C-alpha positions in Angstrom: -5.3 -6.1 -8.0 -5.8 -10.1 -7.7 -4.9 -10.4 -4.7 -7.7 -11.4 -1.8 -8.0 -9.7 1.7 -6.5 -13.1 3.2 -3.4 -12.6 0.9 -2.6 -9.0 1.8 0.1 -8.7 3.5 2.2 -5.5 3.9 4.9 -3.2 6.6 3.9 -2.2 9.2 4.6 1.7 8.7 1.4 3.9 8.0 3.4 6.8 6.4 2.1 9.2 3.6 3.7 8.6 0.1 3.0 10.9 -2.7 3.1 10.3 -6.8 0.6 11.3 -9.8 0.5 10.9 -13.4 3.4 12.0 -16.4 2.2 15.1 -16.8 1.2 16.3 -13.1 -2.5 17.6 -13.2 -3.4 14.3 -10.6 -1.7 13.9 -7.9 -2.4 12.0 -4.9 -1.4 10.8 -1.4 -1.6 7.6 0.3 -2.1 6.4 3.8 -2.2 3.7 5.4 0.5 0.5 5.0 1.5 -1.0 1.6 -0.4 -4.0 1.2 0.4 -6.8 -0.7 2.8 -5.5 -3.3 2.6 -7.6 -6.3 3.6 -8.4 -9.5 0.5 -9.4 -12.2 1.4 -10.3 -15.7 -2.1 -11.4 -16.7 -3.0 -10.0 -20.5 -5.5 -7.8 -18.9 -2.6 -6.1 -17.2 -0.2 -6.7 -20.3 -2.8 -4.7 -22.3 -3.4 -2.0 -20.0 -0.4 -1.0 -19.2 1.5 -2.1 -22.3 4.3 -3.8 -20.9 5.0 -7.0 -19.5 4.1 -6.7 -16.1 2.6 -4.8 -13.7 3.5 -3.6 -10.1 0.6 -3.2 -7.8 0.3 -2.8 -3.9 -3.1 -1.3 -1.7 -3.5 1.6 0.4 -6.4 1.9 2.7 -6.6 5.9 2.0 -6.1 7.2 -1.7 -7.0 11.8 -1.5 -7.0 12.7 -4.9 -4.5 16.4 -4.6 -3.9 17.8 -7.8 -5.6 20.5 -10.4 -7.1 17.3 -12.1 -8.8 15.9 -9.9 -9.8 12.2 -9.4 -8.6 9.8 -12.7 -10.9 8.7 -15.2 -11.9 5.2 -14.3 -12.6 2.8 -16.6 -14.9 -0.4 -16.3 -12.6 -3.3 -16.6 -15.2 -6.2 -15.4 -18.3 -4.8 -14.7 -19.3 -4.4 -10.8 -16.0 -5.7 -9.9 -13.5 -3.4 -11.1 -12.2 0.0 -12.8 -9.1 0.6 -13.2 -7.8 4.4 -13.0 -5.8 6.4 -15.6 -5.3 10.5 -16.1 -7.3 11.8 -19.4 -4.5 14.0 -20.4 -1.2 12.3 -20.2 -2.7 8.3 -20.3 -0.7 7.1 -17.0 -2.2 3.9 -15.1 -2.5 5.2 -11.9 -5.1 3.5 -9.9 -7.1 0.5 -9.4 -10.8 -0.2 -7.4 -11.6 -4.2 -6.9 -15.2 -5.1 -4.8 -14.3 -7.1 -3.1 -10.4 -5.9 -1.7 -10.7 -3.1 0.8 -7.6 -1.3 -0.6 -7.0 1.2 -3.3 -4.5 -0.3 -6.0 -2.0 2.1 -6.9 1.0 1.3 -9.8 4.0 1.2 -7.5 5.2 3.4 -10.5 3.3 6.2 -9.8 4.5 6.8 -6.7 7.2 9.4 -6.5 9.8 7.5 -4.5 9.5 3.5 -5.4 12.9 2.3 -3.2 10.8 1.5 -0.3 11.3 -2.1 0.9 7.6 -2.9 1.9 7.2 -2.1 -1.3 9.1 -5.1 -2.3 7.1 -7.7 -4.7 5.8 -10.6 -2.3 3.6 -11.9 -4.7 3.0 -12.8 -8.6 -0.4 -12.6 -10.0 -1.0 -15.0 -13.1 2.8 -16.4 -13.8 2.0 -18.8 -16.3 1.0 -16.2 -18.3 4.9 -14.9 -17.7 6.3 -13.5 -21.2 9.2 -16.6 -21.4 12.0 -14.2 -21.3 11.3 -13.1 -18.0 12.7 -14.3 -14.9 9.9 -15.0 -12.6 9.4 -13.9 -8.8 10.1 -16.6 -6.1 6.7 -17.1 -3.9 7.8 -15.2 -1.2 4.2 -14.6 0.8 5.7 -12.1 2.9 7.4 -8.5 3.2 10.8 -8.3 3.2 10.4 -5.4 5.4 8.5 -6.8 8.1 
């Protein structure tokens, strides 16, 4: 997710959200406030997502509820980070980073992405962005709180 605990800010709401993969085999429920919603344009996220930008947010708890169980984890940086995806449809779902207490969720995997606490407050690796994509202004605070 490329956030540090000191950078993490989010809405005050601690509700539940649901989400899952494209085929529906992996489902999840998040609990706790949305923490540090941000975009990432590092080469790793670009290759992982097959897109110029990925949209991440952290949650203190994620429970895997679908028949597919937990995603398949790919260790992207040995001992430091792993990314979760559905082995059936390939949807990118989650991230676990050793230095961040929250579990990162790819916001597009959520059933409802309209919450104001999901609006990105940071853009990681902005120098790597494709030239035609407008940059995200650095706000470092959530529009929701």
